[in-house]
C-alpha positions, 0 to 999 in steps of 0.5 A: 526339599522343594525344587522351584524350576524357574525356566521350565524349558528343555533343562528345566522340564527335564530336571523338573520331570525327573525329579518329580518322577522320583518323588521330588517336590517340583514346582514349574515356572513358565511363561505364555503359551508354554505355561498354558500347555503345561497347566492344562495338559501336563508336561509331556516328558520324553526320555530313553524309557518312553514319554510320560506326562507329569501333572505338576504344580506351574506358575508364571512368577514369584507373585504366584507362589505366595510365601516361599518354604525354608527348604525351597531350592531354586534352580535357575534354568533360564538362559543367561539373557534372562537371569536378571529379571529372574533373580531379581524377581525371585530375590525378592520373594518372602520366606516363611519365618522372615527374610527373603529368598536372596537372603536365606534360599539356595539357587543352583544355576543350571546354564550354558556359560559362566556369567549367571553365577555372577549375576546371583552372587550379587544378589543371593548369598548361597549360589552354586554353580551346575555344569549342564551336560543335558541334550535335550529339545523343546520346540513346542509348548509344553512338550520336552524330549531328553533321550540320552541313555543309560542317564538322561544326563550329567550334572556336575554341582558345587558352590560357585564360590568353590568348595561343597556343602551338606546342601549341595550333596543333598541335591545330588543325591536327590538328582541322583535318584532321578536318573542323573549322575550329579559329581559334587566338585570342589571346582564346578566353574572349572567344569563350567568353563570347560562346558563353554569352549563346547557351547561356542559352536552354538552360534555356528548350529544356529545360523547354519544348521545342525548338521555335522560338517567338517567346515562348521567343525573347523570354525569352532577348533578356531573359536576354542583356539581363541578361548584357550587363549583368553583362559590362559591369559586371564589364568583361568582353568578348566577341564581338560577333555580327557576329564570330560571324556572320562566323565561322560563315557558311556553314560549320556549316549544319544540315539541317531539323528541330528538335533539342534542345541539350545540356540538353535531352538531358540531361534526355531521357536522364535523367541528374539534372543539367543545366549550368544553374548554370554558364550561367545561373548565371554570370550569376547570379553575376556579377550579385551580384558587381557589382550588377547584377538577374538575375531571368530568369537566376535563374529559368531556372536554378531551373527547368532544375534542378528539371526535373533532380533531379525527372526531369520530361521535357524540354519539359513546362512551357509557355512562358507558365508559365516567362515568368511566373515571370520576370515575377514575379522582375522585379517583386520585383527 
């Protein structure tokens, strides 16, 4: 199989680089200065084993690929706010022997949140979910680090609509050879909903900084309580804390040091957008559909989007001010 990594940022480049190290055939899809750096200097990927430079094929879009192969696997790793454009562009790409990628090829959604699978299922016949536990950093074009050990990450995989098949088991075997644990599960979305609970804190990190703080933890706990109430009202199952802890125990240990998550990194790179609409906004959506107040998540979504739109530096807001906004919204709810 050839892996086409659509969005070679922190997660995508790490997975692509590690697959290439294990002998896999990989194409990286990137844009702008990042694509130029990958082409000129290669992917400079640092893991717990040290830094290596990977000279991989790089394209900026499906139009540069030519006809796709029947054994291609599309790995979608763009942020969810960019998923529709990517799915539309790649879905229409022609595959050797007839048909389009949307008709014939599998797409794996390796992203935070739970919306990309739904977006993909509207367009692609073969859609898989990937629950990503892969702390990685991408702040400089062409340079990515993922420092967890002994494994680089844990990637639960399964069909987005439920169940497993031979394709996802073959992908999992390739990932296992590349330094990941890749459990194949019947209910991958249950794991992705559980991961979403932690990602509700991305907006807190982005606006107030990544440094640990009891007040930030308390605000995240309030956001997670809203989410669990919304999940309950919607009848949505999610993996328990105990299941997640057991799955990760001793496998993805990070070295000491404070690192910003994906939304913090988006602000640091000045991308102009963050994924808050599909993290905290997912909880707001469920709350509105099922009559559950979600004032904390509403505030976090709104604040993170203001930071992105106005180009504010990550961490420019105090957690005291952010909490006060959440308190005011909760009082009105």
